[in-house]
N, C-alpha and C positions, 0 to 999 in steps of 0.2 A: 248334137247333130240329128240323131234318129231316136233319141229317148230310150236307148237300151244300154246293155252292158256288153263290151267286147270280151271275147275269150281268146287268150294268147298262148302260144307255145314258143318258147325261145325268142320272144320279142316279135312274133309275127301273128297278127290277128287272123284267125281261121273260122271263127264262129261268133254268133251274137245271140243274146237273149233279149227279147223285146215282146211286149204284149203277151206275157206269160207263155212264150214259145221259144224253141231253140231253132236257130237257122245256121246252116253250114255254107261256107263260101263255095261258089260254083264258077265254072267257065265252060268253054265249048267241049272240054275233055270229059268232065264229070256231070254236067247238067242233064244230059239225056237220061241218066239213071234216075234222077229226081223226077223229071217230067214223065218218064214211063210209069211211075207210081202215082202220078196225078198230084205231085207236091208242087206248091207254088212259091213264088219269091216273096221276100219281105218288102212290103210297101208302106210308106209313111207319108204323111201330109207335109209338104215342104212349106217354106216361109210364105210363099205366094198362094198357098192353098191348093196347089197342084200335087197330084200323087207322084211320089218319087220311088222308083223301084231300084233296089240294090241287087247285087249279084249273090245274094244269100238266099238259100231255099230251105223250107222247113224240112225236118227229118220225119221219117215214118214212125208211127206209134210203136212199132216193134223195137226200134232203137232206144226208145225211152224206157223200155222194160228189160233190156238185155245189155249188160256191159260189153259183151263180145261183139254184138251187132253195132252198138254205138261206137266202139273203137274203130270199126271199118269205115263208118261214115265220117268220123273225126279225121282219120288218116286221109281220106279223100279230100276233105276240106283243107287240111294242112298242105297237102301236095299242091292243091290249087293255089293256095296263098303263096307258096314258094315259087310257083311258075309266074305269078303276077309280080312278085318282087324281082325276079330275074329279068322280066321284061322291062320293068322300070329302070333297073340298073343299066341295062343295055341302051335304053333311050338316053340316059344321062351322058353316055360316052360320046 
């Protein structure tokens, strides 16, 4: 789909690695934190050549160098993934 690798916790994808970068899942609840730091979304070229933007944003450099900082970003992405899964389950009803 996007040429990367998904990162899962308990069967739920909350991050991805693509183009030598790590991206964490975002939504309206946690995206402002990423945007405030000037972090951008993962964008890839779709089948028709148009750019496709996913709801995964890059992590700050600090997170790549500190397990404690990375844990906070990962928790944020996982919480987002759980919210998305809950919304999908609710729609199926």
